[in-house]
C-alpha positions as CSV (number, residue, x, y, z in Angstrom):
1,M,0.0,0.0,0.0
2,P,1.4,3.5,-0.7
3,G,2.5,5.7,2.1
4,P,0.8,8.8,3.3
5,A,3.0,11.0,1.0
6,R,3.8,10.5,-2.7
7,G,6.6,11.6,-4.9
8,Q,6.2,12.8,-8.5
9,V,4.4,10.5,-10.9
10,S,5.9,9.9,-14.4
11,P,3.7,10.5,-17.4
12,E,3.7,6.8,-18.3
13,E,2.5,5.8,-14.8
14,H,-0.2,8.6,-15.0
15,A,-1.3,7.4,-18.4
16,K,-1.5,3.8,-17.1
17,H,-3.9,4.8,-14.4
18,H,-5.9,7.4,-16.5
19,P,-5.9,6.0,-20.0
20,N,-8.8,8.2,-21.2
21,Q,-7.0,11.5,-20.6
22,S,-4.4,10.7,-23.1
23,K,-7.0,10.7,-25.9
24,G,-7.4,14.5,-25.8
25,D,-10.8,15.4,-27.1
26,G,-11.9,11.8,-27.8
27,T,-14.8,9.8,-26.7
28,A,-13.9,9.6,-23.0
29,A,-13.9,13.3,-22.7
30,E,-17.2,13.5,-24.4
31,Q,-18.5,10.8,-22.1
32,G,-17.2,12.7,-19.1
33,N,-18.7,16.1,-20.0
34,G,-21.6,15.1,-22.3
35,S,-22.0,16.1,-26.0
36,R,-21.5,19.8,-25.1
37,G,-18.0,20.8,-24.2
38,P,-17.1,22.5,-20.9
39,G,-18.4,26.0,-20.8
40,P,-20.6,28.3,-18.8
41,G,-23.5,25.9,-18.9
42,G,-21.7,23.1,-17.1
43,M,-21.4,22.6,-13.4
44,M,-17.7,23.5,-13.4
45,G,-16.4,24.9,-16.7
46,G,-13.0,26.3,-17.8
47,G,-9.7,25.8,-16.2
48,M,-11.0,25.7,-12.6
49,G,-13.6,23.1,-13.6
50,G,-10.8,20.9,-15.0
51,M,-8.7,21.2,-11.9
52,M,-11.7,20.3,-9.7
53,D,-12.5,17.4,-12.0
54,E,-8.9,16.0,-11.5
55,M,-9.1,16.4,-7.8
56,M,-12.5,14.7,-7.5
57,E,-11.3,11.9,-9.8
58,K,-8.2,11.3,-7.7
59,M,-10.4,11.0,-4.6
60,G,-12.4,8.3,-6.3
61,A,-15.5,10.3,-7.1
62,P,-17.1,10.5,-10.5
63,K,-16.7,13.5,-12.6
64,P,-19.3,16.3,-12.2
65,K,-22.0,16.5,-14.8
66,E,-23.8,19.5,-16.3
67,M,-27.1,17.8,-16.7
68,Y,-28.6,18.3,-13.3
69,P,-27.6,21.9,-12.8
70,R,-29.4,22.7,-16.1
71,L,-32.5,20.8,-14.8
72,M,-32.8,23.3,-12.0
73,N,-33.8,25.9,-14.7
74,L,-36.1,23.5,-16.6
75,P,-39.4,25.5,-16.0
76,D,-37.8,28.6,-17.5
77,L,-36.2,27.0,-20.6
78,P,-37.8,27.2,-24.1
79,M,-38.9,24.1,-25.9
80,E,-35.7,24.0,-28.0
81,E,-33.6,23.8,-24.9
82,R,-35.8,21.0,-23.5
83,A,-35.3,19.1,-26.7
84,E,-31.6,19.6,-26.5
85,I,-31.7,18.3,-22.8
86,E,-33.5,15.2,-24.0
87,R,-30.9,14.6,-26.6
88,E,-28.1,15.0,-24.1
89,A,-29.9,12.6,-21.7
90,H,-30.2,10.0,-24.5
91,Q,-26.6,10.4,-25.4
92,R,-25.6,10.0,-21.7
93,M,-27.5,6.7,-21.5
94,I,-25.7,5.5,-24.7
95,D,-22.3,6.6,-23.4
96,G,-23.0,5.0,-20.0
97,T,-23.9,1.7,-21.6
98,K,-20.7,1.8,-23.7
99,L,-18.6,2.5,-20.5
100,L,-20.3,-0.3,-18.7
101,S,-19.6,-2.7,-21.6
102,Q,-16.0,-1.6,-21.8
103,G,-15.4,-1.8,-18.1
104,L,-17.0,-5.3,-18.0
105,D,-14.8,-6.5,-20.8
106,E,-11.6,-5.0,-19.1
107,L,-12.6,-6.5,-15.8
108,T,-13.1,-9.9,-17.4
109,S,-9.7,-9.8,-19.1
110,A,-7.9,-8.6,-16.0
111,A,-9.4,-11.0,-13.5
112,P,-7.6,-14.2,-14.7
113,T,-4.2,-12.4,-14.7
114,D,-4.5,-10.8,-11.2
115,D,-3.8,-7.4,-12.7
116,F,-5.1,-5.3,-9.8
117,D,-4.5,-1.9,-11.4
118,A,-6.4,-2.9,-14.5
119,M,-9.3,-4.3,-12.4
120,Q,-9.5,-1.1,-10.4
121,A,-9.5,1.0,-13.6
122,A,-12.3,-1.3,-15.0
123,T,-14.5,-0.9,-12.0
124,A,-14.0,2.9,-12.0
125,K,-15.1,2.9,-15.6
126,M,-18.1,0.8,-14.9
127,R,-19.1,3.2,-12.0
128,E,-18.7,6.2,-14.3
129,G,-20.8,4.5,-17.0
130,L,-23.5,3.6,-14.4
131,A,-23.6,7.2,-13.2
132,Q,-24.0,8.6,-16.7
133,F,-26.7,6.1,-17.5
134,E,-28.7,6.9,-14.3
135,S,-28.4,10.7,-14.9
136,G,-29.7,10.4,-18.4
137,L,-32.6,8.0,-17.3
138,A,-33.6,10.4,-14.4
139,A,-33.6,13.4,-16.8
140,H,-35.9,11.5,-19.2
141,R,-38.3,10.5,-16.4
142,A,-38.4,14.1,-15.1
143,I,-39.4,15.4,-18.5
144,A,-41.7,12.6,-19.4
145,E,-43.4,12.1,-16.0
146,G,-43.6,15.8,-15.1
147,K,-41.6,15.5,-11.9
148,A,-40.2,18.6,-10.4
149,P,-36.6,19.0,-11.8
150,R,-35.4,20.6,-8.5
151,N,-36.5,17.5,-6.6
152,V,-34.7,15.2,-9.1
153,A,-31.6,17.3,-8.8
154,L,-31.8,17.3,-5.0
155,Q,-32.2,13.5,-5.0
156,W,-29.2,13.1,-7.2
157,F,-27.1,15.4,-5.0
158,K,-28.1,13.4,-1.9
159,R,-27.1,10.1,-3.6
160,E,-23.8,11.5,-4.8
161,M,-23.0,12.7,-1.2
162,N,-24.2,9.4,0.3
163,L,-26.9,11.2,2.3
164,L,-29.8,8.9,1.3
165,P,-31.0,6.3,3.8
166,P,-30.2,2.7,3.0
167,A,-32.5,1.0,0.4
168,G,-35.6,-0.3,2.0
169,A,-35.1,1.5,5.3
170,E,-38.3,3.1,6.7
171,P,-38.5,5.6,9.5
172,S,-39.6,4.0,12.8
173,G,-41.5,5.4,15.8
174,F,-43.9,8.3,16.2
175,R,-43.4,11.2,13.8
176,L,-45.1,14.6,13.5
177,W,-44.9,16.1,10.2
178,G,-42.0,13.8,9.4
179,M,-40.0,14.9,12.5
180,T,-38.8,12.7,15.3
181,P,-40.0,13.4,18.9
182,F,-36.6,15.0,19.7
183,H,-36.9,17.4,16.8
184,T,-40.5,18.1,17.6
185,A,-39.7,19.0,21.2
186,L,-36.9,21.2,20.0
187,M,-39.1,23.0,17.6
188,V,-41.7,23.5,20.4
189,V,-39.1,25.0,22.7
190,L,-37.9,27.3,19.9
191,V,-41.4,28.5,19.2
192,L,-42.1,29.2,22.9
193,F,-38.9,31.0,23.3
194,A,-39.7,33.2,20.2
195,A,-43.2,33.9,21.6
196,A,-41.7,34.8,25.0
197,M,-39.2,37.3,23.4
198,I,-42.1,38.9,21.4
199,A,-44.2,39.2,24.5
200,M,-41.3,40.7,26.5
201,Y,-40.7,43.2,23.7
202,F,-44.3,44.4,23.8
203,F,-44.2,44.5,27.6
204,K,-41.1,46.7,27.6
205,M,-42.6,49.0,25.0
206,R,-45.7,49.5,27.1
207,R,-43.6,50.2,30.2
208,A,-41.6,52.7,28.2
209,S,-44.7,54.4,26.9
210,A,-46.2,54.6,30.4
211,L,-43.0,56.1,31.7
212,L,-43.0,58.8,29.1
213,E,-46.6,59.6,29.9
214,K,-45.8,59.9,33.6
215,L,-42.8,62.1,32.9
216,A,-45.0,64.4,30.8
217,A,-47.6,64.5,33.5
218,A,-45.0,65.3,36.1
219,E,-43.9,68.3,34.2
220,L,-47.5,69.5,33.8
221,A,-48.2,68.9,37.5
222,S,-45.1,70.8,38.6
223,G,-46.2,73.8,36.7
224,A,-49.7,73.5,38.0
225,G,-48.5,73.2,41.6
226,A,-46.3,76.3,41.3
227,A,-49.2,78.2,39.9
228,A,-51.5,77.1,42.7
229,V,-49.0,78.2,45.4
230,S,-48.7,81.6,43.8
231,T,-52.4,82.2,43.6
232,G,-52.9,82.3,47.4
233,A,-55.0,80.7,50.0
234,S,-58.2,80.6,48.0
235,A,-56.7,78.3,45.4
236,V,-55.3,76.1,48.1
237,S,-58.7,75.8,49.7
238,A,-60.2,74.5,46.5
239,T,-58.0,71.5,46.7
240,A,-58.8,70.5,50.2
241,P,-59.1,66.7,50.7
242,A,-62.0,64.6,52.0
243,T,-62.5,64.0,55.7
244,T,-60.5,60.8,55.9
245,S,-57.0,60.1,54.8
246,K,-58.1,57.0,52.9
247,D,-60.3,59.0,50.6
248,A,-57.4,61.5,50.1
249,N,-54.9,58.8,49.3
250,K,-54.3,60.0,45.7
251,S,-51.1,61.3,44.1
252,A,-50.8,63.5,41.0
253,A,-47.2,63.6,40.0
254,T,-44.6,60.8,39.7
255,T,-41.1,62.1,39.2
256,P,-38.7,60.4,41.8
257,D,-36.8,62.8,44.0
258,C,-34.2,60.9,46.0
259,C,-30.7,61.9,46.8
260,E,-28.0,60.2,44.8
261,D,-26.4,58.8,48.0
262,S,-29.6,57.2,49.3
263,E,-29.3,53.5,50.2
264,E,-33.0,53.1,49.4
265,T,-34.4,53.7,46.0
266,C,-37.7,55.6,45.6
267,P,-40.6,53.1,45.1
268,S,-43.0,53.5,42.2
269,D,-45.8,56.0,42.4
270,E,-48.5,53.4,42.6
271,E,-51.0,54.0,45.3
272,S,-49.9,52.3,48.5
273,T,-52.1,49.4,49.7
274,D,-50.2,48.5,52.9
275,R,-50.4,52.1,54.3
276,P,-54.0,53.4,53.9
277,D,-53.3,56.1,56.4
278,I,-50.9,57.9,54.1
279,S,-52.7,61.0,52.9
280,A,-52.5,63.0,49.7
281,G,-52.7,66.3,51.7
282,L,-54.0,69.6,50.7
283,L,-51.9,70.0,47.6
284,P,-51.3,67.4,44.8
285,I,-47.7,67.0,45.8
286,R,-45.7,63.9,44.8
287,K,-46.1,61.0,47.1
288,K,-43.4,58.4,47.9
289,K,-43.2,55.8,50.6
290,L,-39.5,56.1,51.4
291,C,-37.1,58.8,50.3
292,R,-34.4,61.2,51.7
293,L,-34.8,64.9,52.5
294,R,-32.1,67.6,53.0
295,V,-32.0,69.7,56.1
296,A,-32.2,73.3,54.8
297,R,-32.5,75.2,58.1
298,I,-32.4,74.7,61.8
299,D,-34.1,77.1,64.2
300,Q,-33.8,77.2,68.0
301,E,-37.4,77.7,69.3
302,T,-36.7,77.3,73.0
303,P,-33.6,76.2,75.0
304,D,-34.5,72.5,74.4
305,V,-36.6,72.6,71.2
306,K,-35.3,72.9,67.6
307,T,-37.2,73.1,64.4
308,F,-35.7,71.3,61.3
309,R,-36.8,72.4,57.9
310,L,-36.6,69.6,55.4
311,V,-36.6,70.1,51.6
312,S,-36.2,68.0,48.5
313,C,-32.7,67.1,47.7
314,H,-32.7,68.5,44.2
315,G,-35.2,71.3,44.4
316,G,-38.9,71.3,43.6
317,G,-41.7,70.1,45.8
318,I,-41.2,67.6,48.6
319,P,-41.8,64.0,47.3
320,F,-44.9,63.3,49.5
321,S,-48.1,64.9,50.7
322,Y,-49.8,65.0,54.1
323,L,-52.6,66.3,56.3
324,P,-52.2,69.0,59.0
325,G,-51.4,67.1,62.3
326,Q,-49.8,64.0,60.8
327,F,-46.3,62.9,61.7
328,L,-43.2,62.0,59.9
329,T,-41.1,58.8,60.6
330,L,-37.3,59.2,60.4
331,T,-34.6,56.5,60.1
332,L,-31.7,57.7,62.1
333,P,-28.1,56.0,62.0
334,V,-27.8,55.7,65.8
335,G,-25.6,52.9,67.1
336,E,-25.0,49.6,65.3
337,K,-28.7,49.3,64.1
338,P,-30.6,52.4,62.7
339,I,-33.6,53.5,64.8
340,R,-37.0,54.9,63.7
341,R,-38.5,57.9,65.4
342,S,-41.8,59.7,64.7
343,Y,-42.1,63.5,64.9
344,T,-45.2,65.5,64.2
345,I,-45.0,68.0,61.3
346,S,-45.4,71.5,62.6
347,S,-45.5,73.2,59.2
348,S,-48.5,73.5,57.0
349,P,-49.1,71.2,54.0
350,T,-50.0,74.2,52.0
351,Q,-46.2,74.9,51.8
352,G,-45.5,72.3,49.2
353,Y,-41.8,72.9,49.0
354,Y,-40.8,72.1,52.6
355,C,-41.9,70.5,55.8
356,E,-40.8,71.1,59.3
357,I,-40.5,69.0,62.5
358,S,-40.0,70.5,65.9
359,V,-38.1,68.2,68.3
360,K,-37.5,68.5,72.1
361,R,-34.2,67.2,73.3
362,E,-34.8,64.4,75.8
363,E,-31.9,63.2,78.0
364,H,-32.8,59.5,77.4
365,G,-34.0,60.0,73.8
366,A,-31.6,58.6,71.3
367,G,-33.3,60.1,68.3
368,S,-33.8,63.6,69.7
369,R,-30.2,63.7,71.0
370,Y,-28.9,62.7,67.5
371,L,-30.9,65.4,65.8
372,H,-29.9,68.1,68.3
373,D,-26.3,67.2,68.7
374,Q,-25.2,65.8,65.3
375,V,-27.5,66.9,62.4
376,K,-26.4,70.1,60.7
377,V,-27.6,72.1,57.7
378,G,-27.0,70.2,54.5
379,D,-27.3,66.7,55.9
380,T,-29.8,64.3,54.5
381,I,-32.3,62.2,56.5
382,E,-34.1,59.1,55.4
383,V,-37.9,59.6,55.9
384,Q,-41.0,57.6,55.5
385,A,-44.2,59.1,54.1
386,P,-46.3,60.9,56.7
387,S,-49.1,59.0,58.5
388,G,-51.4,59.4,61.5
389,K,-55.1,59.9,62.2
390,F,-54.7,62.9,64.5
391,F,-55.4,65.6,61.8
392,F,-57.9,68.3,61.1
393,T,-58.5,69.9,57.7
394,G,-61.6,72.1,58.4
395,K,-64.0,69.7,56.9
396,E,-64.6,67.7,60.0
397,A,-66.3,70.4,62.1
398,D,-67.2,74.1,61.9
399,S,-64.9,75.0,64.8
400,I,-62.0,73.4,66.7
401,V,-60.5,73.5,70.2
402,L,-56.8,72.8,70.3
403,I,-55.3,72.1,73.8
404,A,-51.5,71.6,73.8
405,G,-49.0,71.0,76.6
406,G,-45.3,71.4,76.1
407,V,-44.0,70.0,72.8
408,G,-47.5,68.6,72.2
409,I,-48.0,72.0,70.5
410,T,-46.4,70.8,67.2
411,P,-49.5,69.1,65.7
412,M,-51.7,72.0,66.8
413,M,-49.3,74.4,65.1
414,G,-49.5,72.5,61.9
415,V,-53.3,72.6,62.0
416,T,-53.4,76.3,62.8
417,R,-51.0,77.2,60.0
418,A,-53.0,75.2,57.5
419,L,-56.4,76.7,58.5
420,T,-55.1,80.2,58.5
421,D,-53.3,79.7,55.1
422,M,-56.6,78.5,53.7
423,A,-58.5,81.5,55.3
424,W,-60.8,79.1,57.1
425,D,-63.7,81.0,58.7
426,G,-64.4,78.7,61.6
427,D,-63.4,79.6,65.2
428,I,-60.0,78.2,66.4
429,Y,-59.6,78.1,70.1
430,F,-55.9,77.5,70.8
431,I,-55.1,76.8,74.4
432,V,-51.5,76.4,75.5
433,A,-50.2,75.0,78.9
434,C,-46.5,75.5,79.6
435,H,-44.0,76.4,82.4
436,D,-43.1,80.0,81.5
437,P,-42.5,82.3,78.5
438,E,-39.0,80.8,77.9
439,H,-40.6,77.4,77.2
440,F,-43.5,78.8,75.1
441,I,-42.9,77.1,71.7
442,F,-43.9,79.2,68.7
443,E,-44.8,82.2,70.9
444,S,-44.0,84.8,68.2
445,D,-45.7,82.9,65.4
446,L,-48.9,82.4,67.3
447,K,-49.1,86.0,68.4
448,R,-48.6,87.1,64.8
449,L,-51.3,84.7,63.5
450,A,-53.8,85.8,66.2
451,Q,-53.3,89.5,65.2
452,R,-53.9,88.7,61.6
453,H,-56.8,86.3,62.0
454,P,-59.7,87.3,64.2
455,N,-61.1,83.8,64.3
456,L,-57.9,82.5,66.0
457,H,-58.4,82.8,69.8
458,L,-55.1,82.3,71.7
459,F,-55.1,81.4,75.5
460,V,-52.0,80.5,77.6
461,A,-51.7,79.0,81.1
462,M,-48.2,79.1,82.7
463,S,-47.5,77.2,85.9
464,R,-44.2,78.9,86.8
465,I,-45.1,82.6,86.6
466,E,-45.9,84.6,89.7
467,K,-48.8,86.6,88.3
468,D,-50.8,87.2,85.2
469,T,-48.7,89.1,82.6
470,D,-48.7,89.9,79.0
471,G,-52.0,88.0,78.5
472,Y,-50.8,84.8,80.1
473,R,-52.7,83.3,83.0
474,K,-50.9,82.2,86.1
475,G,-51.3,78.5,87.2
476,R,-52.0,75.1,85.7
477,L,-54.8,74.6,83.2
478,S,-58.1,74.2,85.0
479,R,-61.7,73.4,84.3
480,E,-62.6,76.9,85.1
481,M,-60.2,78.2,82.5
482,L,-61.6,75.9,79.9
483,E,-65.1,76.9,80.7
484,E,-64.2,80.7,80.6
485,W,-62.2,80.6,77.4
486,V,-64.4,78.3,75.2
487,P,-68.0,79.1,75.0
488,E,-70.4,76.1,74.5
489,I,-67.4,73.8,74.8
490,E,-69.6,70.7,75.1
491,S,-70.6,71.1,71.4
492,R,-67.2,71.6,69.9
493,R,-64.6,69.2,68.6
494,I,-61.5,69.1,70.8
495,H,-58.0,67.9,70.1
496,I,-55.5,67.3,73.0
497,C,-51.8,66.6,72.8
498,G,-49.1,66.7,75.5
499,P,-47.6,64.7,78.3
500,P,-49.9,61.6,79.3
501,A,-50.6,63.0,82.8
502,M,-51.6,66.3,81.4
503,M,-53.9,64.7,78.8
504,D,-55.6,62.5,81.4
505,A,-56.2,65.6,83.6
506,V,-57.8,67.5,80.7
507,K,-60.0,64.6,79.7
508,K,-61.3,64.5,83.2
509,M,-62.0,68.2,83.1
510,L,-63.9,67.9,79.8
511,A,-66.0,65.0,81.2
512,E,-67.0,67.3,84.1
513,L,-68.0,69.9,81.5
514,N,-70.3,67.3,79.8
515,V,-68.2,67.1,76.7
516,P,-69.0,63.8,74.9
517,A,-66.1,61.5,74.6
518,D,-66.7,61.1,70.9
519,N,-65.8,64.8,70.5
520,V,-62.4,64.4,72.1
521,F,-59.4,63.3,70.1
522,T,-55.9,62.8,71.5
523,E,-52.4,62.2,70.3
524,N,-49.9,60.4,72.5
525,F,-46.3,61.4,71.9
526,G,-45.1,58.2,73.6
527,G,-45.2,56.5,77.0
528,E,-43.7,58.1,80.0
529,Q,-40.5,56.1,79.5
530,K,-38.4,55.6,76.4
531,P,-37.8,52.1,74.9
532,Q,-34.2,52.0,76.1
533,V,-35.3,52.9,79.7
534,R,-38.1,50.3,79.6
535,A,-35.7,47.7,78.5
536,E,-33.2,48.5,81.3
537,Q,-35.9,48.3,83.9
538,R,-37.3,44.9,82.5
539,A,-33.8,43.6,82.7
540,K,-33.4,44.6,86.3
541,V,-36.8,43.0,87.2
542,A,-35.9,39.8,85.4
543,A,-32.7,39.5,87.4
544,T,-34.6,39.4,90.7
545,D,-36.0,36.3,92.3
546,I,-39.6,37.7,92.4
547,A,-39.7,38.4,88.6
548,E,-42.8,37.2,87.0
549,T,-42.3,34.9,84.1
550,G,-44.5,35.7,81.0
551,G,-45.6,33.4,78.3
552,T,-43.6,32.5,75.1
553,V,-44.1,34.4,71.9
554,T,-43.5,32.6,68.6
555,F,-42.8,34.4,65.4
556,S,-44.0,32.0,62.7
557,K,-42.3,33.5,59.6
558,S,-38.9,34.0,61.3
559,V,-39.1,30.6,63.1
560,K,-38.0,32.2,66.3
561,S,-39.4,32.3,69.8
562,T,-38.6,33.9,73.2
563,Q,-40.1,34.2,76.6
564,L,-41.9,37.5,77.2
565,Q,-40.3,39.5,80.0
566,P,-42.5,41.4,82.5
567,D,-44.5,44.2,80.9
568,E,-42.9,43.6,77.5
569,T,-44.7,44.1,74.3
570,I,-44.4,41.8,71.3
571,L,-42.6,44.6,69.4
572,E,-40.0,44.9,72.1
573,A,-39.6,41.1,72.2
574,S,-39.2,41.0,68.4
575,E,-36.4,43.6,68.6
576,R,-34.7,41.6,71.3
577,V,-34.5,38.4,69.2
578,G,-33.8,40.1,65.9
579,V,-37.3,39.8,64.2
580,D,-38.1,42.7,62.0
581,I,-41.5,44.2,62.5
582,D,-42.2,47.5,60.9
583,Y,-43.2,50.3,63.3
584,S,-43.4,54.1,63.6
585,C,-45.1,55.8,66.6
586,R,-44.8,53.0,69.1
587,V,-47.9,54.2,71.0
588,G,-50.7,52.5,69.1
589,M,-51.8,55.3,66.9
590,C,-50.3,54.9,63.4
591,G,-51.1,51.2,62.8
592,V,-47.8,50.5,61.1
593,C,-46.8,47.6,63.5
594,I,-50.0,45.5,62.8
595,V,-49.4,41.7,62.8
596,K,-51.8,38.8,62.7
597,L,-52.3,36.9,65.9
598,L,-52.3,33.2,65.1
599,S,-52.9,31.8,68.6
600,G,-53.2,32.9,72.2
601,Q,-54.6,36.0,73.7
602,V,-53.1,39.5,74.2
603,S,-54.2,42.8,75.9
604,M,-53.6,46.2,74.3
605,E,-53.8,49.5,76.2
606,V,-54.3,51.5,73.0
607,E,-56.1,50.2,69.8
608,D,-56.6,53.5,68.0
609,G,-54.4,52.2,65.1
610,L,-56.8,49.3,64.3
611,E,-59.8,49.4,62.1
612,P,-62.9,47.4,63.0
613,E,-62.2,44.9,60.2
614,D,-58.6,44.5,61.5
615,K,-59.9,43.4,64.9
616,E,-62.3,41.0,63.3
617,A,-59.4,39.5,61.3
618,G,-57.3,38.9,64.4
619,V,-54.9,41.7,63.7
620,I,-53.0,43.3,66.7
621,L,-50.7,46.2,67.3
622,A,-47.3,44.7,68.2
623,C,-46.3,47.9,70.0
624,Q,-49.2,47.5,72.4
625,A,-49.8,43.7,72.6
626,K,-48.8,42.1,75.9
627,S,-49.5,38.6,77.2
628,T,-48.9,36.3,80.1
629,G,-49.6,33.2,78.1
630,D,-48.2,31.6,75.0
631,V,-48.9,33.4,71.8
632,S,-47.9,33.0,68.2
633,V,-47.9,35.9,65.6
634,E,-47.2,36.1,61.9
635,A,-43.9,37.9,61.7
């Protein structure tokens, strides 16, 4: 057998293996290329065609033929060309028969002499003759029987490339449209993938279109808001909300307004479903659930009270709206874990470009100490959209009595500023209880408003002054003062805010004055003790031998449980074991800390943050719920 590489072949040896090529333009050449010489009509014509013929012949393949390529254009050929193809096909059959006969004769002669080269040449000649005969026969059948010439040519190509299945082999198994189950499944996957891509494309286009519409609406709303502020109080009054925050929970503009360094991204402008108490306020200002505001100004109201003005980080209106009297929840980076503290907004929602909180510094208040000691102008603070039910918009009654003690004046100030901004014509009875003029928060602002608005009646009781002076009454607030200052007090709506002891005393006075309990609304700024102080006292009690052992609280979602300490709420127990329950006011007013009670019984001192349907569904306030037995909550 020859090696993998060959040297040069002599002309005599080449002629011995390829006897037909030495005949020039003789019969063999005609048999190889048909009656027509090589040219543009052949499969490979000219010099390149000859070189490819030699290469294919050396590889043992038969020479290419021009018959089948011409059959591809059969429908477009005139009758003369078809007749010529028929003649060529007939000539191929004759030439093929001759080659078969010659090859058989040569094979018969070479076999007895064991001339293997001659036998190989004879079989090659017979294969070439058979190929020519079959090509001519197939062309005759295609023309005579009307078969599609392209199919005939394709069948010939597959046979030449050994792509046809073995003779007699039939496809087995289930086939759908001639495809195997594997190919069918592959096609189904491809079709589903294409459908998914098309659906995703249309979905993205819809989102892009909606975003463009919102951006356009935001620009229009910003212009309308600025115009409304400039027109004065009458235009503001026309946009006053309904009596409840749920009815007012609608937002008009949608442009996000967060600081670039915010760790939280602004949520979408979709109406909130988990915070029904978030109100749309008096102006159609943008509403966001969580964002950051910049401290624009800090004012020292009294020795221990500061007012912080918060504005949008990048100008424009603040990214939420609210009702007068609602509070704002701040997330402050105090210690290892940030804390949340709620502070009533003391500014009016008619001022759509800023909001203000007034904070008293408490010795044991981590949030108030952080704001007073560390926050400076230019800092940003993470805030949650305002909430709370202790509000008054002027729609709820035709007059209002506001009784404030200490820093409890802040929600009353927000209500008074809003009503006077709107030129509300109802009577406003503003009663303040404080120690002395030095601790009278918003003294100058209230005096200025009382001078400009005849329907604002300001009364002040100071417990640490020696005599009545400058319109201030000496002594603690009493029932006689209330009866003197507010005519027909039993028929009026009354809001109270201040220290717990002061509010309890005032409610008792009002009851003695025959004021219906339904007319009295209160806001608790927190228990008498801060969470840290309560935790320290519980730890001391738990360390004694006489400590009472409470039940066990199980947090189902977090798969955690712990034993309740004496006088400990479920919210405080969750913080102790690292279970995250959202909260805001911690006094049972806002309703943010609601959780579902799965088993057991709890007692709650304050339930103002729950709706009747919440109670029927077994929902409790984690900041108020206490138990001496075993309980399980969904948290």
